[in-house]
N, C-alpha and C positions, 0 to 999 in steps of 0.2 A: 197461289202469292194466297193469303188469308185478308179478304176484305172487308174491311172499317167500315160501317154503315156511313152513307152521305151526315145523317145524326149523331155522329159520334162525338163522345164526351174528349172533349180537349181542354183540361186545364191551362188555362193561362199562369205560364211558368213565372214565376217573383225574379225580381235583379241578384237575389241570392242564389238564383240558380243559373241566371242567363249570364252574368259575369265570370261564373265560372264554364262557361260553356256549356252549360249540361241543356241536353234539349229533350224531346220528346219525337218520336215519328213511328209511324204504323209496321206494327210486326210483318215480316212475313215468311214464306216457308223455309226461307234461305236462312232464316235465324234460328231454324233447330236444334243446330248443334251449338250455338251460342246457350238458350235457354236449357237446353239438357245440362250442359255444365253451370247454369247456375242454381237449375233447382238442385244437384248435387252439391254443392256448395252449400245449401239454402239447411241440406238435411244430415250433412255430415258427420259431425256432431252424436248426430244419435245414433251413425252407422258407426260409429268410434264403439260403440259398447256392446255390439256384437263380435262374440270371435273369430268373427270370417278372414280369411284374405283382403286387401283391399279391393283386387278384380272383380274378386266377387260382389262385394259392396258395391263397387264402381256400378255390375249391372243387375244388380237388384234396384241400387234407385235410378239407373235407367229405365227400368221397367216399372216405374213408380211414378216417372215424369210422364212415362206414353199414358199410364192410368189415369194422372192427376189432366193431362190435356184433352183427354176423351171425354173426362168428365166436364170438364170445361166448356167443350164444346158440345155438349150435349144438353148441358142444363143453363147454361151462359147465352143463349143465343142470340145475338147482338152487343156482345160484349164489345168495348175499345179494349181493342190489346196496343198497348204503348211500347214500344221499348225508350228505356235510357238511356243517353249516349252522352259521352263525353267527347267533343273534338269528333264525331261519325262514331267513336269506337262503345261498341255496348258495355254498360256496367247492370243494367237491371232493367226489371219492367213493370209495368204499373197496369193493369186492367182494370176496366170501370163498366158495369155494368147496371142499367139504367130500368129503375121501377117507377110507378107513377107517383111512390110517396118515398124513395129515397135515391141513394147512390150506391149499389154496393162496391165495396173495394174488393175485386173478387181477391187479385194478388198485389201484393208489393214485393220485390224481391229484391236487395241488392248482392252484387260479389264482395266477397268479406273485407277486401280492400277496400271500399267505400262506406262501408257500414260506419256509424257513430262520427259523421263528418256532416248532420244537418238535413242531407239532402232528402230522406224519409219522411223525417217532419214538415221540408217546406213541400214535397208533393203532395200530403196529404195537406199543407193548410192550402193548396190550389186546388184541389178536392175541397173542399172546405168552400173554399170561397164560388167555386162552379154550385155547389148546391146553394149556397144561401141565393143564389141568383133564379136559381130554379125554384125558389120554394121546397126545399128536398134536405132530409137528414142526411148523414152520411151512417152505413154500416158496413161490418165485416165479423166473418167469423175467424179467432185465433186461437192455437192449438194453447190448451191451458201452462202447458211444459215453456213455450215460445217466449225470448227473452224481448219479442218487441211488444209484449203484454205492456210492459212499464212505459215507451214513447205511447202506446193507446191510452195509455191513463192518466200522461200527461196531459195529454190532447186533448182531454176532455172527451172520450169516449167511456159511456158507462153501461155494464152487463144489464141485457136484454133477456129476459127467460130463464131458462133453469140452464148448469153448467149439467155440460155431458162428459163423460168421462173423459174425453178428450179436446172438446171444441166448446168455446164461449163465443156468445153471438153479443156485440157490443154497436154504441150507435152513436150516434153525434148527431143534438137537435140544435138548430141556429138557433132556440130560446134558450139553451143550455149558458150562452154564451152572456145575458143578460146577469144571468142566476151566478156566475163566474166573479163579477165584478165588484 
């Protein structure tokens, strides 16, 4: 079982989620098969551009999931790892990493059948509320080709620093809200 620290960052979910019986629970090692399936679903469109048979694509993406999980474990010690569920059925994940100045959204992913329904936006808004209470910003890294980038732009994240060939760091600050009004 992956142990989430007792000081875990757990966003308070708004009624727009709880009314739909969407909740967060701590991730455990028993969730690894689902988490791998989720990862494959988030990268499948990219993998279809490769001329490999589906079985080879799946094996490659499963290996990439293992590498990503190892990276998160090594570089984000103390991350709160939440499984997003509807009536105890997993539909996604939300990983939050605390730093002195911000809450890093290490990962936010939903199964394709649950995207585009406002769930991700509500989870981000709940993370904003948590950050506001702590006096923190919220940051994330997004692949420049990731369609979720449009959501992050709409929600008030702004680019920070230089864009690499693959990723852009983005940040949201509570002070930005008064500038948007």
